[in-house]
KOLMI-851014 format. One record per residue (C-alpha): residue number from 0; residue in one letter; chain; x, y, z. Coordinates in steps of 0.1 Angstrom, whole numbers. Example, Ala and Ser with C-alpha at 12.3 -4.5 7.8 and 13.67 -1.06 7.14 Angstrom:
+-----+---------+--------+-------+-------+-------+
! num ! residuo ! cadena !  east ! north !    up !
+-----+---------+--------+-------+-------+-------+
!   0 !       A !      A !   123 !   -45 !    78 !
!   1 !       S !      A !   137 !   -11 !    71 !
+-----+---------+--------+-------+-------+-------+
***
This chain:
+-----+---------+--------+-------+-------+-------+
! num ! residuo ! cadena !  east ! north !    up !
+-----+---------+--------+-------+-------+-------+
!   0 !       M !      A !     0 !     0 !     0 !
!   1 !       P !      A !    15 !    34 !    -9 !
!   2 !       T !      A !    24 !    57 !    19 !
!   3 !       H !      A !    10 !    93 !    20 !
!   4 !       P !      A !    27 !   123 !    35 !
!   5 !       T !      A !    12 !   133 !    68 !
!   6 !       R !      A !   -16 !   158 !    63 !
!   7 !       T !      A !   -21 !   185 !    88 !
!   8 !       R !      A !   -51 !   206 !    92 !
!   9 !       P !      A !   -47 !   244 !    89 !
!  10 !       Q !      A !   -45 !   260 !   123 !
!  11 !       P !      A !   -72 !   286 !   130 !
!  12 !       A !      A !   -60 !   322 !   134 !
!  13 !       T !      A !   -59 !   334 !   170 !
!  14 !       A !      A !   -92 !   346 !   181 !
!  15 !       G !      A !   -94 !   384 !   178 !
!  16 !       W !      A !  -121 !   409 !   179 !
!  17 !       P !      A !  -131 !   440 !   159 !
!  18 !       S !      A !  -140 !   474 !   173 !
!  19 !       C !      A !  -169 !   489 !   153 !
!  20 !       L !      A !  -176 !   525 !   160 !
!  21 !       G !      A !  -207 !   543 !   149 !
!  22 !       S !      A !  -213 !   579 !   141 !
!  23 !       G !      A !  -222 !   606 !   166 !
!  24 !       G !      A !  -198 !   628 !   184 !
!  25 !       V !      A !  -209 !   618 !   219 !
!  26 !       R !      A !  -208 !   581 !   212 !
!  27 !       S !      A !  -174 !   585 !   196 !
!  28 !       A !      A !  -161 !   604 !   226 !
!  29 !       A !      A !  -174 !   575 !   248 !
!  30 !       A !      A !  -155 !   550 !   226 !
!  31 !       V !      A !  -122 !   567 !   236 !
!  32 !       G !      A !  -129 !   561 !   273 !
!  33 !       I !      A !  -140 !   525 !   266 !
!  34 !       A !      A !  -108 !   519 !   246 !
!  35 !       E !      A !   -87 !   534 !   274 !
!  36 !       V !      A !  -102 !   510 !   300 !
!  37 !       L !      A !   -98 !   480 !   277 !
!  38 !       A !      A !   -62 !   489 !   269 !
!  39 !       G !      A !   -55 !   492 !   306 !
!  40 !       A !      A !   -66 !   456 !   310 !
!  41 !       G !      A !   -44 !   446 !   281 !
!  42 !       V !      A !   -73 !   441 !   256 !
!  43 !       R !      A !   -68 !   457 !   222 !
!  44 !       P !      A !   -89 !   452 !   191 !
!  45 !       D !      A !   -74 !   435 !   161 !
!  46 !       L !      A !   -94 !   456 !   137 !
!  47 !       V !      A !  -109 !   491 !   141 !
!  48 !       V !      A !  -136 !   504 !   118 !
!  49 !       G !      A !  -159 !   533 !   121 !
!  50 !       C !      A !  -184 !   556 !   104 !
!  51 !       S !      A !  -183 !   594 !   104 !
!  52 !       S !      A !  -169 !   606 !   137 !
!  53 !       G !      A !  -164 !   570 !   147 !
!  54 !       A !      A !  -139 !   566 !   119 !
!  55 !       L !      A !  -120 !   596 !   132 !
!  56 !       V !      A !  -119 !   583 !   167 !
!  57 !       G !      A !  -112 !   548 !   155 !
!  58 !       A !      A !   -81 !   561 !   137 !
!  59 !       T !      A !   -68 !   576 !   169 !
!  60 !       I !      A !   -74 !   543 !   187 !
!  61 !       A !      A !   -57 !   523 !   160 !
!  62 !       V !      A !   -25 !   544 !   163 !
!  63 !       R !      A !   -28 !   542 !   201 !
!  64 !       M !      A !   -30 !   579 !   208 !
!  65 !       S !      A !   -35 !   589 !   244 !
!  66 !       P !      A !   -72 !   595 !   252 !
!  67 !       E !      A !   -66 !   632 !   258 !
!  68 !       H !      A !   -48 !   636 !   225 !
!  69 !       A !      A !   -74 !   615 !   207 !
!  70 !       L !      A !  -103 !   637 !   220 !
!  71 !       Q !      A !   -84 !   669 !   211 !
!  72 !       T !      A !   -76 !   656 !   176 !
!  73 !       A !      A !  -111 !   644 !   169 !
!  74 !       S !      A !  -125 !   677 !   182 !
!  75 !       E !      A !  -102 !   697 !   159 !
!  76 !       L !      A !  -111 !   676 !   129 !
!  77 !       L !      A !  -148 !   678 !   135 !
!  78 !       S !      A !  -147 !   716 !   140 !
!  79 !       A !      A !  -126 !   721 !   109 !
!  80 !       R !      A !  -153 !   706 !    87 !
!  81 !       S !      A !  -179 !   732 !    98 !
+-----+---------+--------+-------+-------+-------+
***
């Protein structure tokens, strides 16, 4: 009987989680605080996506800005578009 090479199953990727941020300035500001608490516990998203102001705040979370800097940057960007 012919021998076959050992076949291995592909290993699943490590379980990660996305951070999905919606629109709305107040909700986006709240997301900064939530991200800070999670980061303090060593929990960071593998993927950050957002809509409108959530996208702006999501970008600051993705580059790991401090919460103060993130809120300041998001505020400046949102006021510049008016």
